[in-house]
Every structure is written in structure tokens, then in C-alpha cells.
C-alpha positions in Angstrom: 69.8 -1.9 1.2 66.2 -1.9 2.1 66.7 0.7 4.7 68.5 3.0 2.2 65.6 2.6 -0.2 63.1 3.6 2.4 65.2 6.7 3.3 65.5 7.6 -0.3 61.7 7.5 -0.8 61.3 9.8 2.3 63.8 12.3 1.0 62.0 12.4 -2.4 58.7 12.9 -0.6 60.2 16.0 1.2 61.5 17.3 -2.1 58.1 16.9 -3.7 56.5 18.7 -0.8 58.9 21.6 -1.1 58.2 21.8 -4.8 54.4 22.1 -4.1 53.5 18.6 -5.4 51.5 17.4 -2.3 49.9 14.4 -4.0 53.3 13.0 -5.1 54.7 13.7 -1.6 51.9 11.7 0.0 52.3 8.8 -2.5 56.0 8.5 -1.9 55.6 8.8 1.9 53.0 6.0 1.9 55.2 3.8 -0.2 58.1 4.4 2.2 55.9 3.6 5.2 54.7 0.3 3.6 58.3 -0.7 2.9 59.3 0.1 6.5 56.4 -1.9 7.9 57.4 -4.9 5.7 61.0 -4.6 7.1 59.7 -4.5 10.6 57.4 -7.5 10.1 60.1 -9.6 8.3 62.0 -10.6 11.5 58.9 -11.5 13.4 57.6 -13.6 10.5 60.7 -15.7 10.7 59.8 -16.7 14.3 56.9 -18.9 15.0 56.1 -17.2 18.4 56.4 -13.7 19.9 59.7 -13.0 21.8 59.5 -9.5 23.2 57.0 -7.6 25.3 56.0 -5.6 22.3 55.3 -8.7 20.3 53.0 -10.0 23.1 51.2 -6.6 23.2 50.6 -6.8 19.5 49.4 -10.3 19.8 47.0 -9.3 22.6 45.4 -6.6 20.4 45.0 -9.0 17.5 43.4 -11.6 19.7 41.0 -9.1 21.2 39.9 -7.9 17.8 39.2 -11.6 16.9 37.1 -11.9 20.0 39.5 -14.2 21.9 39.4 -12.3 25.2 41.1 -15.0 27.2 44.0 -15.3 24.8 44.4 -11.5 24.8 44.6 -11.3 28.6 47.1 -14.2 28.7 49.3 -12.4 26.1 49.0 -9.1 28.0 50.1 -10.8 31.2 53.1 -12.3 29.5 54.0 -8.8 28.1 53.9 -7.3 31.5 56.0 -10.1 32.9 58.7 -9.6 30.2 58.6 -5.8 30.9 59.3 -6.3 34.6 62.2 -8.7 33.8 63.7 -6.2 31.4 63.3 -3.4 33.9 65.2 -5.4 36.5 68.1 -5.9 34.1 68.2 -2.7 32.2 68.2 0.4 34.3 68.3 2.9 31.4 66.4 2.5 28.2 68.5 2.3 25.0 67.4 4.8 22.5 68.1 3.6 19.0 69.7 6.1 16.6 67.4 7.2 13.7 68.2 9.1 10.6 67.1 12.8 11.2 65.4 13.1 7.8 63.6 9.8 8.4 62.4 11.0 11.8 61.4 14.5 10.6 59.3 13.2 7.7 57.8 10.3 9.7 56.5 12.4 12.6 55.6 15.6 10.7 53.7 13.9 7.9 52.0 11.1 9.9 49.7 13.6 11.4 48.7 15.0 8.0 48.6 11.8 5.9 46.8 9.7 8.5 44.2 12.3 9.4 45.9 13.6 12.5 47.0 10.4 14.1 50.5 9.2 14.6 49.3 5.8 15.5 49.0 4.4 12.0 48.2 1.0 13.4 44.8 2.3 14.6 41.9 2.8 12.2 38.9 5.1 12.8 36.9 2.1 13.8 39.6 1.1 16.3 39.7 4.6 17.8 35.9 4.6 18.1 36.0 1.4 20.1 36.1 3.1 23.5 36.1 -0.1 25.5 39.1 -1.5 23.7 41.1 1.7 23.9 40.3 1.9 27.7 41.5 -1.7 28.2 44.7 -1.1 26.3 45.4 2.2 28.3 44.8 0.5 31.6 47.1 -2.3 30.6 50.0 0.1 29.8 49.7 -0.2 26.1 50.0 2.8 23.7 46.8 4.3 22.4 46.2 7.4 20.2 46.7 10.5 22.2 44.0 13.1 23.0 45.6 15.4 20.5 45.4 12.7 17.9 41.7 12.3 18.6 41.0 16.0 18.4 43.0 16.3 15.1 41.1 13.5 13.5 37.8 15.0 14.6 38.8 18.3 13.1 39.8 16.6 9.8 36.4 15.0 9.7 34.7 18.4 10.3 36.7 20.0 7.5 35.8 17.1 5.1 32.1 17.6 6.1 32.2 21.3 5.4 33.9 20.8 2.1 31.4 18.2 1.1 28.5 20.5 2.1 30.0 23.3 0.0 30.1 21.0 -3.0 26.5 20.0 -2.5 27.3 16.4 -1.3 25.0 16.4 1.8 25.2 12.6 2.2 29.0 12.7 2.6 28.8 15.7 4.7 26.5 13.9 7.2 28.8 10.9 7.3 31.9 13.0 8.1 30.0 15.1 10.6 28.7 12.0 12.4 32.2 10.5 12.6 33.5 13.8 14.0 30.9 13.8 16.7 31.6 10.2 17.6 35.3 10.9 17.9 34.6 13.9 20.1 32.3 11.8 22.3 35.0 9.0 22.6 37.6 11.7 23.4 35.5 13.1 26.2 34.8 9.7 27.7 38.4 8.3 27.2 40.5 11.3 28.4 38.3 13.0 31.0 40.2 11.3 33.8 43.6 11.8 32.1 44.0 15.6 32.4 47.5 15.2 33.7 48.6 13.0 30.7 51.9 14.2 29.2 52.3 11.6 26.5 51.6 14.3 23.9 54.4 16.4 25.3 56.8 13.5 25.2 56.1 12.9 21.6 56.8 16.5 20.8 60.3 16.7 22.3 62.7 18.7 20.2 65.0 16.4 18.2 66.7 19.1 16.3 64.6 18.7 13.1 62.4 21.5 11.5 58.9 20.1 11.4 57.5 23.4 10.0 58.3 22.2 6.5 55.2 20.0 6.4 53.0 21.8 9.0 50.8 23.4 6.3 49.8 19.9 5.0 47.8 19.5 8.2 46.6 23.0 8.7 47.1 25.3 5.7 45.2 28.2 7.3 47.0 27.8 10.7 43.6 27.7 12.3 42.9 26.4 15.8 42.2 22.7 16.4 40.2 23.4 19.6 36.5 23.8 20.1 36.6 27.3 18.6 37.2 26.1 15.0 33.9 27.6 13.8 33.0 24.4 11.9 29.5 23.9 13.3 28.8 27.6 12.8 29.8 27.2 9.2 27.9 24.0 8.7 24.7 24.9 10.5 24.9 28.7 10.7 24.5 28.8 14.5 25.8 27.3 17.7 27.1 23.7 17.4 25.2 22.7 20.6 21.7 23.1 19.1 19.8 21.9 16.0 18.2 24.8 14.2 14.9 24.5 12.2 16.7 25.0 8.9 18.9 22.0 9.7 15.9 19.6 9.5 16.0 19.5 5.7 19.4 17.7 5.9 18.5 15.3 8.7 17.1 11.8 8.8 15.9 10.0 12.0 19.2 8.2 12.6 21.2 11.4 12.3 18.9 13.3 14.6 19.1 10.4 17.1 22.9 10.6 17.0 22.8 14.4 17.6 20.5 13.9 20.6 22.8 11.2 22.0 25.7 13.6 21.7 23.9 16.1 23.9 22.7 18.6 21.2 19.5 20.3 22.0 16.6 20.2 19.6 13.6 22.6 19.2 10.3 21.9 21.0 7.4 21.1 18.7 4.9 22.8 20.9 7.0 25.9 21.2 7.3 26.0 17.4 3.6 25.7 17.0 3.1 28.4 19.6 5.4 30.7 17.6 3.5 29.9 14.5 0.2 31.0 16.1 1.8 34.2 17.3 3.0 35.0 13.8 -0.5 34.3 12.4 -2.0 36.6 15.0 0.6 39.2 14.1 -0.4 38.9 10.4 -4.0 39.5 11.2 -3.1 42.6 13.3 -0.9 44.0 10.5 -3.7 43.4 7.9 -6.2 45.3 10.1 -3.6 48.2 10.4 -3.3 48.2 6.6 0.3 47.0 6.6 -0.1 44.3 3.9 3.7 43.7 3.4 4.2 42.9 7.1 1.1 40.8 7.2 2.2 38.7 4.2 5.7 38.3 5.8 4.3 37.2 9.1 1.8 34.8 7.5 4.6 33.2 5.4 6.7 32.8 8.6 3.7 31.2 10.3 3.3 28.6 7.5 7.1 27.9 7.6 7.0 27.3 11.3 4.0 25.0 11.0 5.8 23.0 8.3 9.0 22.7 10.4 6.9 21.5 13.4 5.4 18.8 11.2 8.8 17.8 9.9 10.3 17.6 13.3 7.3 15.7 14.7 7.7 13.1 11.9 11.4 12.6 12.7 10.8 12.2 16.4 7.9 9.8 15.7 10.2 7.7 13.5 12.8 7.5 16.3 10.1 6.5 18.8 8.7 3.8 16.5 12.1 2.3 15.8 12.5 3.6 12.2 16.1 4.5 13.1 18.4 1.9 14.4 19.3 1.9 18.1 23.1 1.8 18.3 23.0 1.1 22.1 21.4 -2.3 22.0 23.1 -5.1 23.7 24.4 -7.3 20.9 23.7 -10.7 22.6 20.2 -9.7 23.5 19.5 -8.2 20.1 20.8 -11.3 18.4 18.7 -13.7 20.4 15.5 -11.6 20.1 15.9 -11.2 16.3 16.5 -14.9 15.8 13.5 -15.8 17.8 11.3 -13.3 15.8 12.6 -14.6 12.5 11.0 -18.0 13.2 7.5 -16.3 13.3 5.7 -15.1 10.1 6.0 -11.4 9.5 2.9 -9.5 10.3 1.6 -6.8 8.0 4.7 -6.7 5.7 3.2 -3.8 3.7 3.1 -1.5 6.7 6.6 -2.6 7.8 7.9 -1.8 4.3 6.5 1.8 4.7 8.3 2.4 8.0 11.7 1.1 7.0 13.9 2.2 4.1 15.2 -1.0 2.7 18.2 -1.1 0.4 18.6 -3.9 -2.1 20.3 -6.8 -0.2 23.4 -8.3 -1.7 22.5 -11.7 -0.3 19.3 -13.5 0.6 17.9 -13.2 4.1 18.7 -16.9 4.7 22.4 -16.3 3.7 22.6 -13.3 6.1 21.0 -15.4 8.9 23.6 -18.2 8.4 26.4 -15.6 8.4 25.0 -14.1 11.7 24.9 -17.5 13.4 28.4 -18.4 12.3 29.9 -15.1 13.4 28.2 -15.4 16.8 29.6 -18.9 17.3 33.0 -17.5 16.5 32.5 -14.8 19.2 32.7 -12.0 16.6 29.8 -10.1 18.0 30.1 -6.8 16.1 30.2 -8.6 12.7 27.3 -10.9 13.9 25.2 -7.9 14.7 26.0 -6.3 11.4 25.0 -9.5 9.6 21.9 -9.7 11.7 20.8 -6.2 10.7 21.3 -7.1 7.0 19.3 -10.2 7.5 16.4 -8.2 8.9 16.6 -5.7 6.1 16.7 -8.5 3.5 13.8 -10.3 5.2 11.6 -7.2 5.1 12.6 -6.6 1.4 11.8 -10.2 0.4 8.5 -10.3 2.3 7.5 -7.0 0.8 8.5 -8.1 -2.7 6.6 -11.4 -2.3 3.5 -9.5 -1.0 3.7 -7.0 -3.9 4.0 -9.8 -6.5 1.1 -11.7 -4.9 -1.1 -8.5 -4.9 -0.2 -7.9 -8.6 -1.2 -11.4 -9.6 -4.5 -11.0 -7.6 -5.2 -7.7 -9.3 -4.4 -9.0 -12.7 -6.8 -12.0 -12.2 -9.6 -9.7 -10.9 -9.2 -7.2 -13.7 -9.4 -10.0 -16.3 -12.6 -11.3 -14.5 -14.0 -7.7 -14.5 -13.4 -7.6 -18.3 -15.3 -10.9 -18.7 -18.2 -9.6 -16.6 -18.5 -6.4 -18.7 -18.6 -8.4 -21.9 -21.2 -10.8 -20.5 -23.4 -7.8 -19.5 -23.3 -6.6 -23.1 -24.0 -10.0 -24.6 -26.9 -10.8 -22.2 -28.5 -7.4 -22.9 -28.9 -8.6 -26.6 -29.8 -12.1 -25.4 -32.5 -10.7 -23.2 -34.1 -8.7 -26.0 -33.8 -11.1 -28.9 -33.7 -14.6 -27.3 -35.0 -15.1 -23.7 -36.0 -12.2 -21.5 -36.2 -14.2 -18.3 -32.8 -15.9 -18.5 -31.2 -12.9 -20.1 -32.5 -10.6 -17.4 -31.3 -12.8 -14.5 -27.8 -13.3 -16.0 -27.4 -9.6 -16.8 -28.2 -8.8 -13.1 -25.7 -11.4 -11.9 -22.9 -10.1 -14.2 -23.5 -6.5 -13.3 -23.1 -7.3 -9.6 -20.1 -9.6 -10.2 -18.4 -6.7 -12.0 -19.0 -4.4 -9.0 -17.6 -7.1 -6.7 -14.5 -7.4 -8.7 -13.9 -3.7 -8.7 -14.4 -3.5 -4.9 -12.0 -6.4 -4.4 -9.4 -4.7 -6.7 -9.5 -1.5 -4.6 -9.1 -3.6 -1.4 -6.0 -5.4 -2.7 -4.5 -2.1 -3.9 -4.8 -0.9 -0.3 -3.7 -2.8 2.8 -6.5 -5.4 2.8 -5.3 -8.9 3.5 -5.1 -11.1 0.4 -7.2 -14.2 0.4 -6.7 -17.1 -2.1 -9.1 -16.8 -5.1 -11.2 -19.9 -5.6 -14.0 -20.6 -8.1 -17.4 -22.1 -7.7 -20.1 -23.2 -10.1 -22.9 -23.1 -7.5 -23.8 -19.5 -8.2 -26.0 -20.2 -11.2 -23.9 -18.1 -13.6 -23.8 -19.0 -17.3 -21.5 -17.5 -19.9 -22.0 -16.9 -23.6 -18.9 -18.3 -25.2 -19.6 -16.9 -28.7 -17.3 -14.0 -29.5 -19.9 -12.5 -31.8 -23.6 -11.7 -31.8 -24.6 -14.2 -34.5 -27.7 -15.3 -32.5 -29.3 -11.9 -33.3 -29.5 -12.7 -37.0 -30.5 -16.3 -36.4 -33.4 -15.3 -34.1 -34.9 -13.3 -37.0 -37.6 -14.7 -39.4 -36.0 -15.2 -42.7 -39.2 -14.4 -44.4 -39.4 -10.9 -42.9 -38.1 -8.4 -45.5 -38.3 -5.4 -43.2 -35.3 -3.7 -41.6 -35.6 -3.7 -37.8 -33.8 -1.0 -35.9 -33.4 -1.5 -32.1 -32.0 0.9 -29.6 -31.2 -1.0 -26.4 -29.2 1.3 -24.2 -27.4 4.7 -24.0 -24.2 4.1 -21.9 -21.9 6.5 -20.0 -23.6 9.6 -21.3 -22.3 11.6 -18.3 -18.8 11.1 -19.8 -19.8 13.1 -22.9 -17.8 16.3 -23.1 -20.9 18.4 -23.7 -22.8 16.7 -21.0 -20.1 17.5 -18.5 -20.5 21.2 -19.1 -24.3 20.9 -18.8 -23.9 19.1 -15.4 -21.9 21.9 -14.0 -25.2 23.7 -13.4 -28.1 22.1 -11.4 -30.5 20.2 -13.7 -34.2 20.6 -13.6 -36.4 17.7 -12.8 -38.2 17.8 -16.2 -35.0 17.8 -18.4 -34.8 14.9 -20.9 -32.5 12.9 -23.1 -33.9 12.7 -26.6 -32.7 10.3 -29.3 -33.7 10.9 -32.9 -33.3 7.9 -35.1 -33.1 8.4 -38.9 -33.1 5.5 -41.3 -31.9 6.7 -44.7 -34.2 4.5 -46.7 -37.2 5.8 -48.7 -40.6 4.8 -47.0 -42.3 4.2 -50.4 -41.9 4.5 -54.2 -43.9 7.7 -54.1 -41.4 9.5 -51.8 -38.0 8.2 -53.0 -36.1 11.2 -51.5 -37.5 10.9 -47.9 -36.1 9.2 -44.9 -37.8 7.3 -42.1 -37.5 9.0 -38.6 -38.3 7.9 -35.1 -37.9 9.7 -31.7 -37.7 8.4 -28.1 -37.4 10.4 -24.9 -36.3 9.5 -21.4 -35.8 11.5 -18.2 -32.3 12.5 -17.1 -30.8 10.4 -14.3 -27.6 10.7 -12.2 -26.0 7.5 -13.5 -25.8 8.5 -17.1 -27.0 5.1 -18.5 -30.4 4.7 -20.0 -32.3 1.5 -21.1 -35.0 1.5 -23.7 -37.5 -1.5 -23.6 -39.7 -0.4 -26.6 -37.3 1.4 -28.9 -37.6 -1.0 -31.9 -38.7 0.3 -35.2 -39.5 -1.5 -38.5 -38.9 0.0 -42.0 -40.4 -1.6 -45.1 -37.7 -2.6 -47.6 -38.9 -4.1 -50.9 -36.9 -6.9 -52.4 -36.8 -8.2 -56.0 -36.3 -6.7 -59.4 -38.7 -3.8 -59.4 -37.5 -0.3 -59.9 -38.1 0.7 -56.3 -36.4 -2.5 -55.0 -33.3 -1.6 -57.0 -33.4 1.9 -55.7 -33.4 0.6 -52.1 -30.5 -1.8 -52.8 -28.5 1.1 -54.3 -29.3 3.3 -51.2 -28.0 0.6 -48.8 -24.6 0.8 -50.3 -24.1 4.4 -49.3 -26.7 5.2 -46.7 -26.8 4.7 -42.9 -28.8 4.8 -39.8 -28.0 7.8 -37.6 -28.9 8.3 -33.9 -28.7 12.0 -32.8 -28.6 12.3 -29.0 -29.8 15.6 -27.5 -30.0 17.0 -24.0 -33.3 18.9 -23.8 -33.6 21.6 -21.1 -37.2 22.5 -20.5 -38.1 25.8 -19.0 -41.7 26.2 -17.8 -43.4 29.6 -17.8 -46.7 30.8 -16.3 -48.7 30.0 -19.3 -46.2 28.2 -21.6 -42.9 26.3 -21.7 -39.8 26.5 -23.9 -37.0 24.0 -24.6 -33.4 24.2 -25.5 -31.7 21.3 -27.2 -27.9 20.5 -27.1 -26.6 17.9 -29.5 -24.3 15.6 -27.5 -23.2 13.5 -30.5 -24.3 11.1 -33.2 -24.0 7.3 -33.5 -23.8 6.0 -37.0 -24.5 2.5 -38.4 -23.7 1.7 -42.0 -26.5 0.0 -43.9 -24.1 -1.6 -46.4 -23.5 -4.4 -43.9 -27.0 -5.7 -44.7 -26.0 -6.4 -48.3 -24.0 -9.5 -47.1 -25.2 -10.1 -43.5 -28.5 -10.4 -41.7 -27.5 -8.0 -38.9 -25.1 -5.5 -37.6 -25.0 -4.9 -33.8 -22.7 -3.6 -31.0 -21.8 -0.5 -29.0 -21.4 2.5 -31.2 -19.6 5.7 -30.0 -21.1 9.2 -30.2 -19.3 11.3 -32.8 -19.1 15.0 -33.5 -20.4 16.7 -36.6 -17.4 15.7 -38.7 -18.0 12.0 -37.8 -14.3 11.8 -36.9 -13.9 12.5 -33.2 -15.7 10.9 -30.3 -17.5 13.1 -27.8 -18.1 10.4 -25.1 -20.8 7.9 -24.5 -22.0 4.8 -26.4 -25.3 3.5 -27.9 -26.1 -0.2 -27.8 -27.7 -0.8 -31.2 -29.0 -3.6 -33.4 -30.0 -3.4 -37.1 -31.2 -6.6 -38.7 -33.3 -8.1 -41.5 -34.6 -11.6 -42.4 -32.0 -12.2 -45.2 -29.2 -10.2 -46.7 -30.2 -7.9 -49.5 -27.6 -9.4 -51.7 -28.7 -13.0 -51.2 -30.3 -15.0 -54.0 -33.8 -16.5 -53.8 -37.3 -15.3 -52.9 -36.7 -15.0 -49.2 -39.1 -17.7 -48.0 -36.7 -19.5 -45.7 -38.6 -20.6 -42.5 -38.0 -18.9 -39.2 -35.1 -20.2 -37.0 -36.1 -21.9 -33.8 -36.1 -19.6 -30.7 -36.3 -22.0 -27.8 -34.1 -20.3 -25.2 -30.8 -22.2 -24.5 -31.2 -24.5 -27.4 -31.0 -21.6 -29.9 -28.7 -22.4 -32.8 -25.5 -20.4 -32.7 -25.6 -19.6 -29.0 -22.9 -21.4 -27.1 -23.7 -21.2 -23.4 -22.1 -23.1 -20.4 -22.1 -22.8 -16.6 -19.4 -20.4 -15.4 -17.3 -21.0 -12.2 -17.1 -17.4 -10.9 -14.8 -16.4 -7.9 -16.5 -17.0 -4.6 -16.5 -14.6 -1.6 -16.0 -11.4 -3.5 
């Protein structure tokens, strides 16, 4: 029969326990309990309505859990009425006979296998619901005993200590909090029940030896009272106070719970005062020559200051609402949150910093719908839980949307800054070779526009409010659309056979690795940047092995960027079939123009002065480009002596001639028109820049 099968499972559980196989014993006992519960539920399932007082009590508990308070009270009233009727008929209770092995295993193992509670129908959440337990007790219904509560609290403490020893601090905190909550409920629930003897009734001797399974619950035969030493093992001191070393394992919500449970916490001002005393002691020890004691006192002072800061942050988080208040009225909280949800979130970036938001499993809208539905069903605890998830999801979604919007804004501004830098470069050439007035105005605009973009990017990266970017063509900006500098060659007289070398700017010289070392010392007001330009083309047929050399100087400035308005040089380059012309053409294939950049430190004496030159690097332009093109121009990096590694800094250079040296003809092509915006090869259009930057 089913009863025989249940009994057989329990006997096998006892045999497994005696053999030392505790896991198998627990498994068999659980299986037996499940089978027994199914047997007990089968008769009641056949009936459509409760018949006995016990049935009505069970129904009352179920209705209360579902939030149907009226139905629960009605069922409880019916149960009491049936009990009074039965009491009038039956003067003595009938005690059903129970198999002794069944009873021994049931009662001895329930305490172990259910965490110290014989009331297997009550979960930890049920036991922590102090109001429900109090209502059931006042109505004459059975609730877990005080011993059951204490045993469950002790089991949680042991689980916390084991988790802490294994390094699982998160689980240790969870077990510890549940233990504290159980102790608090026990104190509140049983403080007026000192004369309760229900525990003694359950422990009446029935002739069975329960010691066979006692060690499952308490293998060390330790006490289950307040002197179990758990808090001393966990925190290393009294369980009624939070020590400074405990702060590393606490978060605001855990500290709030400990404070609610009556645990005392250190005083921040007292900690800081102790830190000052330790610092003063360190100074005194140092004066006395005791450096070891001075060092120890100073380290302790720094430790105390750090703990004071740590505790202050935790308390501030509690005050500002960073940890959830578990004592809020559910209805009031629900209504306030729903009202707040209809308003746009203010400063989502700051809110995201205060709240640790986990990835929501649903959208905020889905959680809000769940919360409203659960409240309408009078399931307040579930509604509040859904509401909290809704708020977390809303913060996460708002923060994610804000971050995405900021990223898009930054990407757009960075792209605009890149355009501005390129236009500054192009209009520098345009100013020199095409139209000085237009080029100068546009270069000034684009430089300022680049600075505005950089400022806006830094603001968006911070907490500055994001405004919608909009463009306007009313700023007078124009943009060179050409992706090359072909207008430089087209602006050159085709009949001019000379080679023109132009140095426009030296850029970011302060980023040069040699310059950085020089700037570590104060510069003198008369120090200079000197650039020596060498064109490796012979100046005449009489000096075929010589080069042409030019030098320009400029004073050192703090920005590290230098402009040269008159650094253009012309070198005669003969064309044709003469011997010297052929020599020049051959030289162009393997020669170059070099720009050696020096930092010149000038020291003035009483009657004379001396100078010290430091080579910062060399920019190199290959002349072979002029064999097939009219110009070569751009930003050329400074290189070291091997011409392989950059040293930092750029030179903006142009080298051009009237016609390529490899071109056929006598070179008498007329000059290209240079009439400003109508210059052939320059594609210019108005540019709608971002407004309000």
C-alpha cells in the first residue's frame, strides 16, 4: 500500500543515516515526506469544499497569502465554530496510532532537514511575516515554535560562517541577514509568550530514541542559544557592534539592516579624533628617535582616516536613499512611485551614479503593468517588488538612452572637429597661394570652430545637458571640397622654370621629444627656433656639387606653433637638353629638400654671447615628385637622423614649379588665372556649421 511504501522509505533513510550516508538519508526522507503529503491531500482533493476545522484553518492561511483578508477571516470563524461543536461532543481527544519508526524519523529529522523547523508547511518567508504569524497565533492556529525560530536562525549563522570561510562574502551576507531577521521576528513574536509550553508538548517521550539523528542537526553538540560564538567568529568581536574592519564587507543596505537590528556603529568624529591622536603620537615618537613606533602610529592614523571616510560614505548613501527603505508603507510607496513615473526623469546621469542598477529582465513598462495588476489583485508584497523592479528598469533605460544620445553627439562633434582641422590646413595654403583676404578670414573661423567643438565635446562627456545639434549657413563659413591641393600647382606660372620652396608653418613643436626635455628648464627670452632649408640642386653649372641653403629664425613661444609669412625661396632649375639641364634632371630623381629644425639656446655674457643648438628633427621632401607633377605639398613629420622614426612635430611645406621636369615642350604655357574663388581646380561652397557651440 501507499502507507507501507512511505514507511519503507523512512526505514531506508534511517539505515542510510546509520551507515554514514547523510545525503542519501535526506533524499529518501524527502521522498517519503512528499509521498505522505500526497496521501494526505488526496482525500481533501476528492471533496469540493473543506469539511473539518483543520481544513478551514488551511483555507484561511491560503486566502490570507492571496490577499483575501475577508475570506480568510470567514474561514477562520468557521474553523472555530467547528472546534467548539467538536469539543462539546468529544470530551477526550482521540490520538491516532502511528508507527514508531515513522514518528521517530519524522520528528527527529524534520528539525535537521528543514533547517530546524518541524513546521514544514512554513517557508522562511512565511516565518519572517511577523504580522501573519501573530494573527495565526491569536486565532489559535499552529505556528513555528520559538525553538524552531532559534534553530533556523542558528542554521543561517552556520551557513554564513561556512560561506565566509570559503571566501563567498555575498552568500555570507545573505545568510547573516536572514539570521538577524529571524532573531528580530522571534523577539517580537514571543516576547509576550514566556510561559508557552508548546515546545515541551512536542518533546514528550514517545519511547523512541531520537539521538540516532541528533548529530545531523548539531554535529558539534554546541549550544543553540545566544552564546553560539557565531558573531565573534564572523566579525571577530561582539555581535552587538560593527567593527571598523567589518566595513570592507558591508554595503549601505546591509549596514542599514544592522542598525535596524540594534547593532551599534562607530562614530565618524570619534574615529577622526583617534586618527589625530595617532598622528600626534607619531610625531612625538619621531622626535624621541623611535622611528619604528612613529611609522606604526602613522600607518594606524591613515587606516583610521580611511575607515572614517568609508563609514561616512555608507551613512551618506543611507541618508540619500541609495539603500532601499524596507519599512515604507506599500500603498503609499506604490502611489508615490506611480505619480513620479509620469514625470520625466531629472538628471538621469546623476541618478545612475547613486543607484546600482542590475540588468532588468523586463522593460520598465512591463514591470509597471505587473505592479498595477498585482495591486488590483490586492497582492501588495508582489506589487511592491514589481514596483521596485520598474524603478530600477526605468533608471537603467533612461541612463542607457542618455549614454547613447551623448555618444551620438560626441561622434558628430568629433567628426566636425576633424573637418575643421582639415579646413585650417587647406585654407593656410589657400591664403598663401590664392587669396590672402578670404583665406585669412576662413582660417580664423575654422580655428575657432575647432576650439568650440572641443569645448562642446568635453561638456557632453561631463554632466552638461545635451542640446539638439542644428546647422546654419548664416555664419559665412565656406569649405574647400577638394581632397587634394591641386590649386597650388594651378596657381603657378607655367613659364616659370624655377623651383619654389615655401615653409608655411611649424606645428606642435612642443610635442617633440627633444623639445620636452628642453622645456623642463626655464627658457630664456632670447631663445630661438631655427630652420635650415637645404635644396639638393646645384646652383649653377660651375658648382655642380653644391646645394642651395636658406635659413629662417623665429622666437620661441609657449604654444609650440610658428607661422612664417616670408619663408619662400626660389632655386634656378635649367630645362632643356644642355649638359647642366640633364644633370639637374638626374639629381631630381634621387635628391630632396631637407628642413633641419633646431632649438637655439643663446647665452649672453658681459662682452659676448654664445649659442647652443639642439637638433629637434628633420622634415624631408623628395624632389622626384616634380618629374611628373607641378607641386608636392602637405604636413611633413620631423624625423630622427635615420629618417625612420618620428620625433614629434610637423612642418607645413610646399615645393612647386611651373611645369613638371619630365613634361614635353618648351614650357611657354600661359599663367593660370588667379581670381580668388573662380580659381580653376578649387571647389568651394558655403558650409552649414553647427550653431550655438
